[in-house]
C-alpha positions in Angstrom: -17.1 19.7 -3.7 -18.6 18.4 -0.5 -16.1 20.0 1.9 -17.4 21.0 5.4 -20.8 19.3 5.0 -22.5 17.0 7.6 -22.4 13.9 5.4 -22.0 10.9 7.6 -22.2 8.1 5.0 -21.6 7.8 1.3 -21.8 5.1 -1.4 -19.4 5.5 -4.3 -20.9 4.5 -7.6 -19.0 2.2 -10.0 -19.1 4.8 -12.7 -16.9 7.3 -10.8 -13.4 7.2 -12.3 -11.9 10.7 -12.0 -11.4 13.2 -9.2 -9.6 16.6 -9.6 -8.0 19.0 -7.2 -8.1 22.8 -7.7 -4.7 24.5 -7.9 -5.3 26.5 -4.7 -6.3 23.5 -2.5 -4.9 20.1 -1.8 -8.2 18.8 -0.3 -10.1 15.9 -1.8 -13.9 16.1 -2.6 -14.9 15.0 1.0 -12.1 16.8 2.9 -13.5 18.5 6.0 -16.5 16.2 6.2 -16.0 15.6 9.9 -18.9 13.3 10.3 -18.1 11.0 7.4 -17.4 7.5 8.8 -19.4 5.1 6.8 -18.0 4.5 3.3 -19.2 1.9 0.8 -17.6 1.2 -2.6 -20.1 -0.2 -5.2 -19.4 -3.9 -5.7 -19.0 -3.3 -9.4 -16.4 -0.5 -9.1 -13.1 -1.2 -10.8 -11.2 2.0 -9.8 -11.0 4.1 -6.7 -9.9 7.4 -8.2 -7.0 9.4 -7.0 -7.6 11.9 -4.1 -11.1 10.4 -3.5 -11.0 10.3 0.3 -7.9 12.4 0.8 -8.0 14.2 4.2 -11.1 12.4 5.4 -9.9 12.2 9.0 -12.9 10.4 10.5 -13.1 7.2 8.4 -12.0 4.3 10.6 -12.3 1.3 8.3 -12.6 0.5 4.6 -13.1 -2.7 2.6 -12.0 -2.7 -1.0 -14.3 -5.0 -3.0 -12.8 -7.7 -5.2 -14.0 -5.9 -8.3 -11.6 -3.0 -7.8 -8.4 -3.4 -9.9 -6.7 0.0 -9.1 -6.5 2.4 -6.2 -5.3 5.8 -7.3 -2.6 7.8 -5.7 -3.5 9.7 -2.5 -6.9 8.0 -2.5 -6.9 7.6 1.3 -3.9 9.9 2.2 -4.3 11.6 5.5 -7.2 9.5 6.6 -5.7 9.7 10.1 -8.3 7.6 11.8 -8.2 4.7 9.3 -7.2 1.6 11.3 -8.8 -1.4 9.4 -8.1 -2.0 5.7 -9.2 -5.0 3.7 -7.7 -5.5 0.3 -9.4 -8.3 -1.6 -8.2 -10.6 -4.4 -8.5 -8.9 -7.7 -6.6 -5.7 -6.9 -3.7 -5.3 -9.3 -2.4 -1.7 -8.9 -1.7 0.7 -6.0 -0.9 4.3 -6.6 1.7 6.2 -4.6 0.9 7.3 -1.1 -2.6 6.0 -1.3 -2.6 5.0 2.4 -0.1 7.6 3.7 -0.6 8.9 7.2 -3.2 6.4 8.2 -3.3 4.2 11.4 -3.1 0.9 9.7 -1.0 -1.5 11.8 -1.3 -4.6 9.7 -2.3 -5.5 6.1 -2.7 -8.5 3.9 -1.5 -8.1 0.3 -3.6 -10.0 -2.2 -1.8 -12.4 -4.7 -3.1 -10.4 -7.6 -1.2 -7.2 -6.9 1.5 -6.6 -9.5 2.0 -2.9 -10.0 2.9 -0.2 -7.4 3.9 3.4 -8.0 6.2 5.7 -6.1 6.1 9.5 -5.8 9.2 10.9 -7.5 9.2 13.9 -5.1 8.8 12.2 -1.7 10.0 8.7 -2.8 6.9 7.4 -1.0 5.2 4.1 -1.9 1.6 3.3 -1.1 2.1 2.8 2.6 4.7 5.6 3.1 4.1 7.4 6.4 2.1 4.6 8.0 4.0 4.8 11.3 1.9 2.0 13.0 2.3 -0.5 10.2 4.5 -3.2 11.7 3.2 -6.5 10.3 2.5 -7.6 6.8 1.0 -10.8 5.4 1.4 -11.7 1.7 -1.2 -14.0 0.3 0.2 -17.5 -0.1 -0.8 -17.6 -3.8 1.3 -14.5 -4.7 4.2 -15.0 -7.1 5.7 -11.5 -7.0 6.4 -8.8 -4.4 6.0 -5.6 -6.6 8.5 -2.8 -6.9 8.3 -0.2 -4.2 5.6 -2.0 -2.2 6.9 -1.1 1.3 9.5 1.4 0.4 10.3 3.7 3.4 8.0 1.9 5.8 10.3 2.6 8.7 8.2 0.8 11.4 7.8 -2.5 9.6 9.1 -5.3 11.8 7.6 -8.6 10.5 7.2 -9.9 6.9 6.6 -13.5 6.0 7.4 -14.3 2.4 5.2 -17.2 1.2 6.6 -20.2 -0.7 5.2 -19.3 -4.1 7.0 -15.9 -4.5 9.4 -16.0 -7.5 10.5 -12.4 -7.6 11.1 -9.6 -5.1 10.9 -6.3 -6.9 13.2 -3.4 -6.9 13.2 -1.2 -3.7 10.3 -3.4 -2.4 11.6 -3.0 1.2 14.1 -0.1 0.8 14.7 1.7 4.0 12.5 -0.5 6.2 14.8 0.4 9.0 13.0 -1.7 11.7 13.1 -5.0 9.8 15.3 -7.4 11.7 15.0 -10.8 10.0 14.0 -12.1 6.6 13.9 -15.6 5.1 13.9 -15.9 1.3 12.1 -19.1 0.4 13.4 -21.5 -2.2 10.8 -20.4 -4.7 12.5 -17.0 -5.1 14.7 -16.8 -8.2 15.2 -13.1 -8.4 15.8 -10.2 -6.0 15.9 -6.9 -7.8 18.2 -4.0 -7.1 17.9 -2.1 -3.8 15.2 -4.5 -2.6 16.4 -4.5 1.0 18.8 -1.5 0.8 19.1 0.6 3.9 17.4 -2.0 6.1 19.7 -0.9 8.8 18.4 -3.2 11.5 18.4 -6.4 9.4 20.6 -8.9 11.3 19.5 -12.3 10.0 19.1 -13.2 6.4 18.4 -16.7 5.0 18.9 -17.4 1.3 17.7 -20.8 0.1 18.5 -22.9 -2.9 16.7 -21.8 -6.0 17.9 -18.2 -6.0 19.6 -17.3 -9.4 19.9 -13.5 -9.5 20.7 -10.7 -7.1 20.4 -7.1 -8.2 22.9 -4.4 -7.3 22.9 -3.2 -3.7 19.9 -5.3 -2.8 21.2 -5.8 0.8 23.4 -2.7 1.0 
């Protein structure tokens, strides 16, 4: 609806919850806004709708306020200049491919994140296609690494699992083919199926006392 305008900044109101694409186009409402760099999310917003900033190629950074609980699928997909991402405590849900094809190189995952979705067609999680994403920090208060969180993040090299994590979800690190080393802290009781499957560079694995359940093919 704002494609090919000269908008350079925008504030998204807290009341916006839905965005739709027409069948003949895959572009989000601000696609083609080549001057749009300054984006503010209202501090009372609880949802960033699906497709909202899809194909906004000039946005370089975004901070998600702590009021936001959910980021919809494809919300920032193809934001090819996006380098700095701040996810605050309070976020619970990430849609599939919401940060696909961005330039994010590192990210901190808040402890409140519990639900992650994957695209059934591409098998892409929220960071699928982030070819510069090499380092991940998980908040030390987190107790779960959600299903699919870093599925198919082929450039991911370094992950530190904090000492309060109890469960690593299914396919959480599936096909992270550059991941070389992982230490599972003693707080972890469960590693779900396929959690580290196809991590073809994984050479060093440390499993500590406390682990009670391993899912099928979790290190295959």
